[in-house]
PDBQT receptor file of N, H, CA, C and O in Angstrom, charges set to zero:
ATOM      1  N   MET A   1      -5.961  -1.527  -9.322  1.00  0.00    +0.000 N 
ATOM      2  CA  MET A   1      -6.212  -2.036  -7.991  1.00  0.00    +0.000 C 
ATOM      3  C   MET A   1      -4.954  -1.821  -7.140  1.00  0.00    +0.000 C 
ATOM      4  O   MET A   1      -3.838  -2.031  -7.616  1.00  0.00    +0.000 OA
ATOM      5  N   LYS A   2      -5.134  -1.408  -5.898  1.00  0.00    +0.000 N 
ATOM      6  H   LYS A   2      -6.040  -1.237  -5.512  1.00  0.00    +0.000 HD
ATOM      7  CA  LYS A   2      -4.014  -1.234  -4.971  1.00  0.00    +0.000 C 
ATOM      8  C   LYS A   2      -3.813  -2.542  -4.209  1.00  0.00    +0.000 C 
ATOM      9  O   LYS A   2      -4.743  -3.072  -3.601  1.00  0.00    +0.000 OA
ATOM     10  N   ILE A   3      -2.588  -3.049  -4.252  1.00  0.00    +0.000 N 
ATOM     11  H   ILE A   3      -1.832  -2.618  -4.745  1.00  0.00    +0.000 HD
ATOM     12  CA  ILE A   3      -2.258  -4.322  -3.615  1.00  0.00    +0.000 C 
ATOM     13  C   ILE A   3      -1.067  -4.118  -2.690  1.00  0.00    +0.000 C 
ATOM     14  O   ILE A   3      -0.082  -3.483  -3.068  1.00  0.00    +0.000 OA
ATOM     15  N   THR A   4      -1.160  -4.660  -1.473  1.00  0.00    +0.000 N 
ATOM     16  H   THR A   4      -1.960  -5.176  -1.166  1.00  0.00    +0.000 HD
ATOM     17  CA  THR A   4      -0.058  -4.612  -0.517  1.00  0.00    +0.000 C 
ATOM     18  C   THR A   4       0.492  -6.021  -0.346  1.00  0.00    +0.000 C 
ATOM     19  O   THR A   4      -0.256  -6.962  -0.083  1.00  0.00    +0.000 OA
ATOM     20  N   ILE A   5       1.794  -6.157  -0.497  1.00  0.00    +0.000 N 
ATOM     21  H   ILE A   5       2.402  -5.392  -0.712  1.00  0.00    +0.000 HD
ATOM     22  CA  ILE A   5       2.469  -7.440  -0.319  1.00  0.00    +0.000 C 
ATOM     23  C   ILE A   5       3.355  -7.328   0.908  1.00  0.00    +0.000 C 
ATOM     24  O   ILE A   5       4.144  -6.393   1.040  1.00  0.00    +0.000 OA
ATOM     25  N   ILE A   6       3.214  -8.294   1.802  1.00  0.00    +0.000 N 
ATOM     26  H   ILE A   6       2.573  -9.054   1.695  1.00  0.00    +0.000 HD
ATOM     27  CA  ILE A   6       4.025  -8.307   3.018  1.00  0.00    +0.000 C 
ATOM     28  C   ILE A   6       5.175  -9.286   2.807  1.00  0.00    +0.000 C 
ATOM     29  O   ILE A   6       4.966 -10.488   2.648  1.00  0.00    +0.000 OA
ATOM     30  N   GLY A   7       6.387  -8.749   2.810  1.00  0.00    +0.000 N 
ATOM     31  H   GLY A   7       6.556  -7.772   2.939  1.00  0.00    +0.000 HD
ATOM     32  CA  GLY A   7       7.582  -9.564   2.633  1.00  0.00    +0.000 C 
ATOM     33  C   GLY A   7       8.223  -9.335   1.280  1.00  0.00    +0.000 C 
ATOM     34  O   GLY A   7       7.573  -9.469   0.243  1.00  0.00    +0.000 OA
ATOM     35  N   ALA A   8       9.505  -8.990   1.293  1.00  0.00    +0.000 N 
ATOM     36  H   ALA A   8      10.033  -8.882   2.135  1.00  0.00    +0.000 HD
ATOM     37  CA  ALA A   8      10.235  -8.710   0.060  1.00  0.00    +0.000 C 
ATOM     38  C   ALA A   8      11.253  -9.796  -0.250  1.00  0.00    +0.000 C 
ATOM     39  O   ALA A   8      12.367  -9.523  -0.695  1.00  0.00    +0.000 OA
ATOM     40  N   GLY A   9      10.841 -11.041  -0.002  1.00  0.00    +0.000 N 
ATOM     41  H   GLY A   9       9.936 -11.263   0.359  1.00  0.00    +0.000 HD
ATOM     42  CA  GLY A   9      11.683 -12.167  -0.400  1.00  0.00    +0.000 C 
ATOM     43  C   GLY A   9      11.476 -12.447  -1.882  1.00  0.00    +0.000 C 
ATOM     44  O   GLY A   9      10.922 -11.619  -2.604  1.00  0.00    +0.000 OA
ATOM     45  N   ILE A  10      11.914 -13.594  -2.323  1.00  0.00    +0.000 N 
ATOM     46  H   ILE A  10      12.364 -14.267  -1.736  1.00  0.00    +0.000 HD
ATOM     47  CA  ILE A  10      11.829 -13.931  -3.743  1.00  0.00    +0.000 C 
ATOM     48  C   ILE A  10      10.379 -13.980  -4.224  1.00  0.00    +0.000 C 
ATOM     49  O   ILE A  10      10.087 -13.536  -5.334  1.00  0.00    +0.000 OA
ATOM     50  N   ILE A  11       9.479 -14.506  -3.418  1.00  0.00    +0.000 N 
ATOM     51  H   ILE A  11       9.717 -14.867  -2.516  1.00  0.00    +0.000 HD
ATOM     52  CA  ILE A  11       8.075 -14.585  -3.820  1.00  0.00    +0.000 C 
ATOM     53  C   ILE A  11       7.425 -13.212  -3.797  1.00  0.00    +0.000 C 
ATOM     54  O   ILE A  11       6.702 -12.855  -4.727  1.00  0.00    +0.000 OA
ATOM     55  N   GLY A  12       7.674 -12.435  -2.742  1.00  0.00    +0.000 N 
ATOM     56  H   GLY A  12       8.262 -12.726  -1.987  1.00  0.00    +0.000 HD
ATOM     57  CA  GLY A  12       7.077 -11.103  -2.634  1.00  0.00    +0.000 C 
ATOM     58  C   GLY A  12       7.521 -10.162  -3.734  1.00  0.00    +0.000 C 
ATOM     59  O   GLY A  12       6.696  -9.466  -4.326  1.00  0.00    +0.000 OA
ATOM     60  N   THR A  13       8.821 -10.133  -4.017  1.00  0.00    +0.000 N 
ATOM     61  H   THR A  13       9.491 -10.699  -3.537  1.00  0.00    +0.000 HD
ATOM     62  CA  THR A  13       9.313  -9.218  -5.050  1.00  0.00    +0.000 C 
ATOM     63  C   THR A  13       8.891  -9.664  -6.445  1.00  0.00    +0.000 C 
ATOM     64  O   THR A  13       8.583  -8.827  -7.293  1.00  0.00    +0.000 OA
ATOM     65  N   THR A  14       8.874 -10.960  -6.690  1.00  0.00    +0.000 N 
ATOM     66  H   THR A  14       9.125 -11.640  -6.001  1.00  0.00    +0.000 HD
ATOM     67  CA  THR A  14       8.429 -11.457  -7.995  1.00  0.00    +0.000 C 
ATOM     68  C   THR A  14       6.951 -11.172  -8.203  1.00  0.00    +0.000 C 
ATOM     69  O   THR A  14       6.540 -10.744  -9.282  1.00  0.00    +0.000 OA
ATOM     70  N   SER A  15       6.150 -11.411  -7.165  1.00  0.00    +0.000 N 
ATOM     71  H   SER A  15       6.484 -11.759  -6.289  1.00  0.00    +0.000 HD
ATOM     72  CA  SER A  15       4.716 -11.113  -7.261  1.00  0.00    +0.000 C 
ATOM     73  C   SER A  15       4.488  -9.631  -7.501  1.00  0.00    +0.000 C 
ATOM     74  O   SER A  15       3.672  -9.254  -8.342  1.00  0.00    +0.000 OA
ATOM     75  N   ALA A  16       5.203  -8.793  -6.770  1.00  0.00    +0.000 N 
ATOM     76  H   ALA A  16       5.866  -9.100  -6.087  1.00  0.00    +0.000 HD
ATOM     77  CA  ALA A  16       5.059  -7.344  -6.931  1.00  0.00    +0.000 C 
ATOM     78  C   ALA A  16       5.439  -6.910  -8.342  1.00  0.00    +0.000 C 
ATOM     79  O   ALA A  16       4.766  -6.071  -8.940  1.00  0.00    +0.000 OA
ATOM     80  N   TYR A  17       6.497  -7.471  -8.862  1.00  0.00    +0.000 N 
ATOM     81  H   TYR A  17       7.044  -8.153  -8.377  1.00  0.00    +0.000 HD
ATOM     82  CA  TYR A  17       6.954  -7.122 -10.210  1.00  0.00    +0.000 C 
ATOM     83  C   TYR A  17       5.878  -7.422 -11.253  1.00  0.00    +0.000 C 
ATOM     84  O   TYR A  17       5.530  -6.563 -12.063  1.00  0.00    +0.000 OA
ATOM     85  N   TYR A  18       5.360  -8.641 -11.226  1.00  0.00    +0.000 N 
ATOM     86  H   TYR A  18       5.643  -9.339 -10.568  1.00  0.00    +0.000 HD
ATOM     87  CA  TYR A  18       4.379  -9.021 -12.246  1.00  0.00    +0.000 C 
ATOM     88  C   TYR A  18       3.040  -8.314 -12.060  1.00  0.00    +0.000 C 
ATOM     89  O   TYR A  18       2.367  -8.005 -13.043  1.00  0.00    +0.000 OA
ATOM     90  N   LEU A  19       2.645  -8.054 -10.823  1.00  0.00    +0.000 N 
ATOM     91  H   LEU A  19       3.192  -8.305 -10.024  1.00  0.00    +0.000 HD
ATOM     92  CA  LEU A  19       1.411  -7.292 -10.594  1.00  0.00    +0.000 C 
ATOM     93  C   LEU A  19       1.564  -5.860 -11.093  1.00  0.00    +0.000 C 
ATOM     94  O   LEU A  19       0.657  -5.322 -11.727  1.00  0.00    +0.000 OA
ATOM     95  N   ALA A  20       2.707  -5.244 -10.808  1.00  0.00    +0.000 N 
ATOM     96  H   ALA A  20       3.444  -5.682 -10.293  1.00  0.00    +0.000 HD
ATOM     97  CA  ALA A  20       2.953  -3.874 -11.277  1.00  0.00    +0.000 C 
ATOM     98  C   ALA A  20       3.034  -3.825 -12.798  1.00  0.00    +0.000 C 
ATOM     99  O   ALA A  20       2.580  -2.868 -13.424  1.00  0.00    +0.000 OA
ATOM    100  N   LYS A  21       3.612  -4.861 -13.378  1.00  0.00    +0.000 N 
ATOM    101  H   LYS A  21       3.980  -5.639 -12.869  1.00  0.00    +0.000 HD
ATOM    102  CA  LYS A  21       3.744  -4.935 -14.835  1.00  0.00    +0.000 C 
ATOM    103  C   LYS A  21       2.378  -4.984 -15.528  1.00  0.00    +0.000 C 
ATOM    104  O   LYS A  21       2.237  -4.531 -16.664  1.00  0.00    +0.000 OA
ATOM    105  N   THR A  22       1.380  -5.533 -14.840  1.00  0.00    +0.000 N 
ATOM    106  H   THR A  22       1.495  -5.900 -13.918  1.00  0.00    +0.000 HD
ATOM    107  CA  THR A  22       0.032  -5.597 -15.413  1.00  0.00    +0.000 C 
ATOM    108  C   THR A  22      -0.823  -4.397 -15.030  1.00  0.00    +0.000 C 
ATOM    109  O   THR A  22      -2.020  -4.369 -15.316  1.00  0.00    +0.000 OA
ATOM    110  N   GLY A  23      -0.206  -3.393 -14.376  1.00  0.00    +0.000 N 
ATOM    111  H   GLY A  23       0.767  -3.416 -14.143  1.00  0.00    +0.000 HD
ATOM    112  CA  GLY A  23      -0.911  -2.145 -14.123  1.00  0.00    +0.000 C 
ATOM    113  C   GLY A  23      -1.442  -1.928 -12.719  1.00  0.00    +0.000 C 
ATOM    114  O   GLY A  23      -2.091  -0.915 -12.462  1.00  0.00    +0.000 OA
ATOM    115  N   HIS A  24      -1.183  -2.848 -11.809  1.00  0.00    +0.000 N 
ATOM    116  H   HIS A  24      -0.656  -3.671 -12.018  1.00  0.00    +0.000 HD
ATOM    117  CA  HIS A  24      -1.649  -2.685 -10.433  1.00  0.00    +0.000 C 
ATOM    118  C   HIS A  24      -0.732  -1.734  -9.666  1.00  0.00    +0.000 C 
ATOM    119  O   HIS A  24       0.457  -1.621  -9.965  1.00  0.00    +0.000 OA
ATOM    120  N   ASP A  25      -1.302  -1.058  -8.682  1.00  0.00    +0.000 N 
ATOM    121  H   ASP A  25      -2.268  -1.150  -8.440  1.00  0.00    +0.000 HD
ATOM    122  CA  ASP A  25      -0.542  -0.184  -7.786  1.00  0.00    +0.000 C 
ATOM    123  C   ASP A  25      -0.089  -1.053  -6.612  1.00  0.00    +0.000 C 
ATOM    124  O   ASP A  25      -0.899  -1.415  -5.759  1.00  0.00    +0.000 OA
ATOM    125  N   VAL A  26       1.196  -1.387  -6.567  1.00  0.00    +0.000 N 
ATOM    126  H   VAL A  26       1.854  -1.094  -7.260  1.00  0.00    +0.000 HD
ATOM    127  CA  VAL A  26       1.708  -2.365  -5.602  1.00  0.00    +0.000 C 
ATOM    128  C   VAL A  26       2.596  -1.693  -4.567  1.00  0.00    +0.000 C 
ATOM    129  O   VAL A  26       3.452  -0.872  -4.897  1.00  0.00    +0.000 OA
ATOM    130  N   GLU A  27       2.377  -2.057  -3.312  1.00  0.00    +0.000 N 
ATOM    131  H   GLU A  27       1.681  -2.724  -3.044  1.00  0.00    +0.000 HD
ATOM    132  CA  GLU A  27       3.225  -1.614  -2.201  1.00  0.00    +0.000 C 
ATOM    133  C   GLU A  27       3.777  -2.863  -1.527  1.00  0.00    +0.000 C 
ATOM    134  O   GLU A  27       3.021  -3.777  -1.196  1.00  0.00    +0.000 OA
ATOM    135  N   VAL A  28       5.098  -2.907  -1.321  1.00  0.00    +0.000 N 
ATOM    136  H   VAL A  28       5.712  -2.165  -1.590  1.00  0.00    +0.000 HD
ATOM    137  CA  VAL A  28       5.739  -4.035  -0.647  1.00  0.00    +0.000 C 
ATOM    138  C   VAL A  28       6.209  -3.566   0.723  1.00  0.00    +0.000 C 
ATOM    139  O   VAL A  28       6.922  -2.569   0.835  1.00  0.00    +0.000 OA
ATOM    140  N   ILE A  29       5.809  -4.285   1.756  1.00  0.00    +0.000 N 
ATOM    141  H   ILE A  29       5.229  -5.094   1.665  1.00  0.00    +0.000 HD
ATOM    142  CA  ILE A  29       6.206  -3.963   3.129  1.00  0.00    +0.000 C 
ATOM    143  C   ILE A  29       7.227  -5.005   3.580  1.00  0.00    +0.000 C 
ATOM    144  O   ILE A  29       6.967  -6.208   3.528  1.00  0.00    +0.000 OA
ATOM    145  N   GLU A  30       8.387  -4.529   4.021  1.00  0.00    +0.000 N 
ATOM    146  H   GLU A  30       8.598  -3.552   4.062  1.00  0.00    +0.000 HD
ATOM    147  CA  GLU A  30       9.468  -5.416   4.457  1.00  0.00    +0.000 C 
ATOM    148  C   GLU A  30      10.068  -4.872   5.743  1.00  0.00    +0.000 C 
ATOM    149  O   GLU A  30      10.309  -3.670   5.856  1.00  0.00    +0.000 OA
ATOM    150  N   ARG A  31      10.311  -5.750   6.717  1.00  0.00    +0.000 N 
ATOM    151  H   ARG A  31      10.115  -6.726   6.625  1.00  0.00    +0.000 HD
ATOM    152  CA  ARG A  31      10.855  -5.278   7.995  1.00  0.00    +0.000 C 
ATOM    153  C   ARG A  31      12.368  -5.089   7.970  1.00  0.00    +0.000 C 
ATOM    154  O   ARG A  31      12.910  -4.396   8.831  1.00  0.00    +0.000 OA
ATOM    155  N   GLN A  32      13.058  -5.684   7.009  1.00  0.00    +0.000 N 
ATOM    156  H   GLN A  32      12.618  -6.246   6.309  1.00  0.00    +0.000 HD
ATOM    157  CA  GLN A  32      14.506  -5.511   6.889  1.00  0.00    +0.000 C 
ATOM    158  C   GLN A  32      14.826  -4.254   6.078  1.00  0.00    +0.000 C 
ATOM    159  O   GLN A  32      13.925  -3.588   5.569  1.00  0.00    +0.000 OA
ATOM    160  N   ASP A  33      16.115  -3.939   5.965  1.00  0.00    +0.000 N 
ATOM    161  H   ASP A  33      16.847  -4.480   6.378  1.00  0.00    +0.000 HD
ATOM    162  CA  ASP A  33      16.544  -2.741   5.241  1.00  0.00    +0.000 C 
ATOM    163  C   ASP A  33      16.427  -2.868   3.728  1.00  0.00    +0.000 C 
ATOM    164  O   ASP A  33      16.416  -1.858   3.024  1.00  0.00    +0.000 OA
ATOM    165  N   GLY A  34      16.340  -4.081   3.223  1.00  0.00    +0.000 N 
ATOM    166  H   GLY A  34      16.349  -4.901   3.795  1.00  0.00    +0.000 HD
ATOM    167  CA  GLY A  34      16.255  -4.279   1.784  1.00  0.00    +0.000 C 
ATOM    168  C   GLY A  34      15.596  -5.604   1.459  1.00  0.00    +0.000 C 
ATOM    169  O   GLY A  34      15.271  -6.379   2.358  1.00  0.00    +0.000 OA
ATOM    170  N   PRO A  35      15.398  -5.867   0.169  1.00  0.00    +0.000 N 
ATOM    171  CA  PRO A  35      14.735  -7.114  -0.231  1.00  0.00    +0.000 C 
ATOM    172  C   PRO A  35      15.649  -8.332  -0.099  1.00  0.00    +0.000 C 
ATOM    173  O   PRO A  35      16.870  -8.223  -0.208  1.00  0.00    +0.000 OA
ATOM    174  N   GLY A  36      15.043  -9.482   0.136  1.00  0.00    +0.000 N 
ATOM    175  H   GLY A  36      14.051  -9.571   0.225  1.00  0.00    +0.000 HD
ATOM    176  CA  GLY A  36      15.768 -10.744   0.142  1.00  0.00    +0.000 C 
ATOM    177  C   GLY A  36      16.760 -10.927   1.264  1.00  0.00    +0.000 C 
ATOM    178  O   GLY A  36      17.793 -11.564   1.060  1.00  0.00    +0.000 OA
ATOM    179  N   LEU A  37      16.491 -10.392   2.446  1.00  0.00    +0.000 N 
ATOM    180  H   LEU A  37      15.652  -9.874   2.613  1.00  0.00    +0.000 HD
ATOM    181  CA  LEU A  37      17.464 -10.483   3.536  1.00  0.00    +0.000 C 
ATOM    182  C   LEU A  37      17.087 -11.474   4.637  1.00  0.00    +0.000 C 
ATOM    183  O   LEU A  37      17.740 -11.511   5.680  1.00  0.00    +0.000 OA
ATOM    184  N   GLU A  38      16.052 -12.271   4.422  1.00  0.00    +0.000 N 
ATOM    185  H   GLU A  38      15.522 -12.242   3.575  1.00  0.00    +0.000 HD
ATOM    186  CA  GLU A  38      15.716 -13.278   5.437  1.00  0.00    +0.000 C 
ATOM    187  C   GLU A  38      15.834 -14.668   4.819  1.00  0.00    +0.000 C 
ATOM    188  O   GLU A  38      16.941 -15.079   4.474  1.00  0.00    +0.000 OA
ATOM    189  N   THR A  39      14.752 -15.394   4.669  1.00  0.00    +0.000 N 
ATOM    190  H   THR A  39      13.852 -15.059   4.949  1.00  0.00    +0.000 HD
ATOM    191  CA  THR A  39      14.831 -16.755   4.145  1.00  0.00    +0.000 C 
ATOM    192  C   THR A  39      15.466 -16.802   2.768  1.00  0.00    +0.000 C 
ATOM    193  O   THR A  39      16.268 -17.694   2.492  1.00  0.00    +0.000 OA
ATOM    194  N   SER A  40      15.128 -15.863   1.900  1.00  0.00    +0.000 N 
ATOM    195  H   SER A  40      14.477 -15.138   2.124  1.00  0.00    +0.000 HD
ATOM    196  CA  SER A  40      15.699 -15.853   0.551  1.00  0.00    +0.000 C 
ATOM    197  C   SER A  40      17.198 -15.561   0.566  1.00  0.00    +0.000 C 
ATOM    198  O   SER A  40      17.907 -15.928  -0.372  1.00  0.00    +0.000 OA
ATOM    199  N   PHE A  41      17.683 -14.912   1.605  1.00  0.00    +0.000 N 
ATOM    200  H   PHE A  41      17.108 -14.613   2.367  1.00  0.00    +0.000 HD
ATOM    201  CA  PHE A  41      19.097 -14.513   1.688  1.00  0.00    +0.000 C 
ATOM    202  C   PHE A  41      20.034 -15.717   1.754  1.00  0.00    +0.000 C 
ATOM    203  O   PHE A  41      21.018 -15.781   1.017  1.00  0.00    +0.000 OA
ATOM    204  N   ALA A  42      19.734 -16.659   2.623  1.00  0.00    +0.000 N 
ATOM    205  H   ALA A  42      18.935 -16.607   3.222  1.00  0.00    +0.000 HD
ATOM    206  CA  ALA A  42      20.643 -17.782   2.838  1.00  0.00    +0.000 C 
ATOM    207  C   ALA A  42      20.134 -19.081   2.233  1.00  0.00    +0.000 C 
ATOM    208  O   ALA A  42      20.673 -20.151   2.518  1.00  0.00    +0.000 OA
ATOM    209  N   ASN A  43      19.111 -19.000   1.407  1.00  0.00    +0.000 N 
ATOM    210  H   ASN A  43      18.674 -18.132   1.175  1.00  0.00    +0.000 HD
ATOM    211  CA  ASN A  43      18.537 -20.177   0.772  1.00  0.00    +0.000 C 
ATOM    212  C   ASN A  43      18.133 -21.217   1.816  1.00  0.00    +0.000 C 
ATOM    213  O   ASN A  43      18.352 -22.412   1.623  1.00  0.00    +0.000 OA
ATOM    214  N   ALA A  44      17.552 -20.767   2.907  1.00  0.00    +0.000 N 
ATOM    215  H   ALA A  44      17.374 -19.796   3.065  1.00  0.00    +0.000 HD
ATOM    216  CA  ALA A  44      17.221 -21.639   4.028  1.00  0.00    +0.000 C 
ATOM    217  C   ALA A  44      16.104 -22.623   3.718  1.00  0.00    +0.000 C 
ATOM    218  O   ALA A  44      15.954 -23.621   4.423  1.00  0.00    +0.000 OA
ATOM    219  N   GLY A  45      15.335 -22.371   2.702  1.00  0.00    +0.000 N 
ATOM    220  H   GLY A  45      15.457 -21.561   2.130  1.00  0.00    +0.000 HD
ATOM    221  CA  GLY A  45      14.249 -23.281   2.362  1.00  0.00    +0.000 C 
ATOM    222  C   GLY A  45      14.653 -24.371   1.387  1.00  0.00    +0.000 C 
ATOM    223  O   GLY A  45      13.797 -25.126   0.926  1.00  0.00    +0.000 OA
ATOM    224  N   MET A  46      15.930 -24.471   1.061  1.00  0.00    +0.000 N 
ATOM    225  H   MET A  46      16.625 -23.857   1.435  1.00  0.00    +0.000 HD
ATOM    226  CA  MET A  46      16.381 -25.413   0.045  1.00  0.00    +0.000 C 
ATOM    227  C   MET A  46      16.412 -26.847   0.565  1.00  0.00    +0.000 C 
ATOM    228  O   MET A  46      16.881 -27.107   1.673  1.00  0.00    +0.000 OA
ATOM    229  N   LEU A  47      15.914 -27.761  -0.238  1.00  0.00    +0.000 N 
ATOM    230  H   LEU A  47      15.533 -27.549  -1.138  1.00  0.00    +0.000 HD
ATOM    231  CA  LEU A  47      16.044 -29.191   0.028  1.00  0.00    +0.000 C 
ATOM    232  C   LEU A  47      16.863 -29.790  -1.103  1.00  0.00    +0.000 C 
ATOM    233  O   LEU A  47      16.617 -29.490  -2.272  1.00  0.00    +0.000 OA
ATOM    234  N   THR A  48      17.822 -30.623  -0.773  1.00  0.00    +0.000 N 
ATOM    235  H   THR A  48      18.021 -30.866   0.177  1.00  0.00    +0.000 HD
ATOM    236  CA  THR A  48      18.627 -31.252  -1.810  1.00  0.00    +0.000 C 
ATOM    237  C   THR A  48      18.427 -32.758  -1.778  1.00  0.00    +0.000 C 
ATOM    238  O   THR A  48      18.189 -33.327  -0.713  1.00  0.00    +0.000 OA
ATOM    239  N   PRO A  49      18.521 -33.408  -2.928  1.00  0.00    +0.000 N 
ATOM    240  CA  PRO A  49      18.349 -34.863  -2.957  1.00  0.00    +0.000 C 
ATOM    241  C   PRO A  49      19.335 -35.599  -2.055  1.00  0.00    +0.000 C 
ATOM    242  O   PRO A  49      19.009 -36.668  -1.538  1.00  0.00    +0.000 OA
ATOM    243  N   SER A  50      20.521 -35.058  -1.859  1.00  0.00    +0.000 N 
ATOM    244  H   SER A  50      20.786 -34.190  -2.280  1.00  0.00    +0.000 HD
ATOM    245  CA  SER A  50      21.509 -35.744  -1.026  1.00  0.00    +0.000 C 
ATOM    246  C   SER A  50      21.160 -35.708   0.457  1.00  0.00    +0.000 C 
ATOM    247  O   SER A  50      21.742 -36.457   1.242  1.00  0.00    +0.000 OA
ATOM    248  N   MET A  51      20.219 -34.852   0.855  1.00  0.00    +0.000 N 
ATOM    249  H   MET A  51      19.746 -34.244   0.217  1.00  0.00    +0.000 HD
ATOM    250  CA  MET A  51      19.833 -34.739   2.263  1.00  0.00    +0.000 C 
ATOM    251  C   MET A  51      18.461 -35.347   2.543  1.00  0.00    +0.000 C 
ATOM    252  O   MET A  51      17.936 -35.205   3.648  1.00  0.00    +0.000 OA
ATOM    253  N   ALA A  52      17.882 -36.016   1.564  1.00  0.00    +0.000 N 
ATOM    254  H   ALA A  52      18.309 -36.132   0.667  1.00  0.00    +0.000 HD
ATOM    255  CA  ALA A  52      16.533 -36.557   1.739  1.00  0.00    +0.000 C 
ATOM    256  C   ALA A  52      16.557 -38.074   1.603  1.00  0.00    +0.000 C 
ATOM    257  O   ALA A  52      17.133 -38.612   0.657  1.00  0.00    +0.000 OA
ATOM    258  N   ASP A  53      15.935 -38.751   2.543  1.00  0.00    +0.000 N 
ATOM    259  H   ASP A  53      15.467 -38.314   3.312  1.00  0.00    +0.000 HD
ATOM    260  CA  ASP A  53      15.759 -40.201   2.467  1.00  0.00    +0.000 C 
ATOM    261  C   ASP A  53      14.277 -40.482   2.305  1.00  0.00    +0.000 C 
ATOM    262  O   ASP A  53      13.454 -39.847   2.965  1.00  0.00    +0.000 OA
ATOM    263  N   PRO A  54      13.922 -41.417   1.443  1.00  0.00    +0.000 N 
ATOM    264  CA  PRO A  54      12.504 -41.751   1.311  1.00  0.00    +0.000 C 
ATOM    265  C   PRO A  54      11.984 -42.386   2.599  1.00  0.00    +0.000 C 
ATOM    266  O   PRO A  54      12.700 -43.135   3.263  1.00  0.00    +0.000 OA
ATOM    267  N   TRP A  55      10.733 -42.079   2.946  1.00  0.00    +0.000 N 
ATOM    268  H   TRP A  55      10.152 -41.470   2.407  1.00  0.00    +0.000 HD
ATOM    269  CA  TRP A  55      10.141 -42.613   4.176  1.00  0.00    +0.000 C 
ATOM    270  C   TRP A  55       9.967 -44.128   4.116  1.00  0.00    +0.000 C 
ATOM    271  O   TRP A  55       9.950 -44.788   5.155  1.00  0.00    +0.000 OA
ATOM    272  N   ASN A  56       9.839 -44.681   2.920  1.00  0.00    +0.000 N 
ATOM    273  H   ASN A  56       9.854 -44.145   2.076  1.00  0.00    +0.000 HD
ATOM    274  CA  ASN A  56       9.613 -46.127   2.821  1.00  0.00    +0.000 C 
ATOM    275  C   ASN A  56      10.910 -46.928   2.735  1.00  0.00    +0.000 C 
ATOM    276  O   ASN A  56      10.862 -48.135   2.498  1.00  0.00    +0.000 OA
ATOM    277  N   ASP A  57      12.046 -46.301   2.916  1.00  0.00    +0.000 N 
ATOM    278  H   ASP A  57      12.085 -45.321   3.108  1.00  0.00    +0.000 HD
ATOM    279  CA  ASP A  57      13.334 -46.990   2.903  1.00  0.00    +0.000 C 
ATOM    280  C   ASP A  57      13.452 -47.842   4.172  1.00  0.00    +0.000 C 
ATOM    281  O   ASP A  57      13.267 -47.322   5.272  1.00  0.00    +0.000 OA
ATOM    282  N   PRO A  58      13.759 -49.151   4.043  1.00  0.00    +0.000 N 
ATOM    283  CA  PRO A  58      13.870 -50.019   5.228  1.00  0.00    +0.000 C 
ATOM    284  C   PRO A  58      14.882 -49.528   6.264  1.00  0.00    +0.000 C 
ATOM    285  O   PRO A  58      14.728 -49.811   7.452  1.00  0.00    +0.000 OA
ATOM    286  N   SER A  59      15.910 -48.797   5.835  1.00  0.00    +0.000 N 
ATOM    287  H   SER A  59      16.035 -48.567   4.870  1.00  0.00    +0.000 HD
ATOM    288  CA  SER A  59      16.908 -48.322   6.797  1.00  0.00    +0.000 C 
ATOM    289  C   SER A  59      16.350 -47.258   7.729  1.00  0.00    +0.000 C 
ATOM    290  O   SER A  59      16.938 -46.992   8.777  1.00  0.00    +0.000 OA
ATOM    291  N   VAL A  60      15.227 -46.643   7.370  1.00  0.00    +0.000 N 
ATOM    292  H   VAL A  60      14.749 -46.858   6.518  1.00  0.00    +0.000 HD
ATOM    293  CA  VAL A  60      14.601 -45.638   8.227  1.00  0.00    +0.000 C 
ATOM    294  C   VAL A  60      14.012 -46.295   9.469  1.00  0.00    +0.000 C 
ATOM    295  O   VAL A  60      13.990 -45.690  10.541  1.00  0.00    +0.000 OA
ATOM    296  N   LEU A  61      13.540 -47.519   9.331  1.00  0.00    +0.000 N 
ATOM    297  H   LEU A  61      13.558 -48.010   8.460  1.00  0.00    +0.000 HD
ATOM    298  CA  LEU A  61      12.948 -48.236  10.462  1.00  0.00    +0.000 C 
ATOM    299  C   LEU A  61      14.044 -48.708  11.357  1.00  0.00    +0.000 C 
ATOM    300  O   LEU A  61      13.778 -49.340  12.379  1.00  0.00    +0.000 OA
TER     301      LEU A  61
């Protein structure tokens, strides 16, 4: 099966790798010059426990 993946971040490249490994014809489309140069580049999606407060904490009110 021919599969096109849009985005060569961590999810796109990992998905492409495992799909190709199982025999699929995979094409990855990326607007940057190489893989992992947007959100995956600077770990912008990271949440850390030190930056999160529970919503039910009385100090939030």
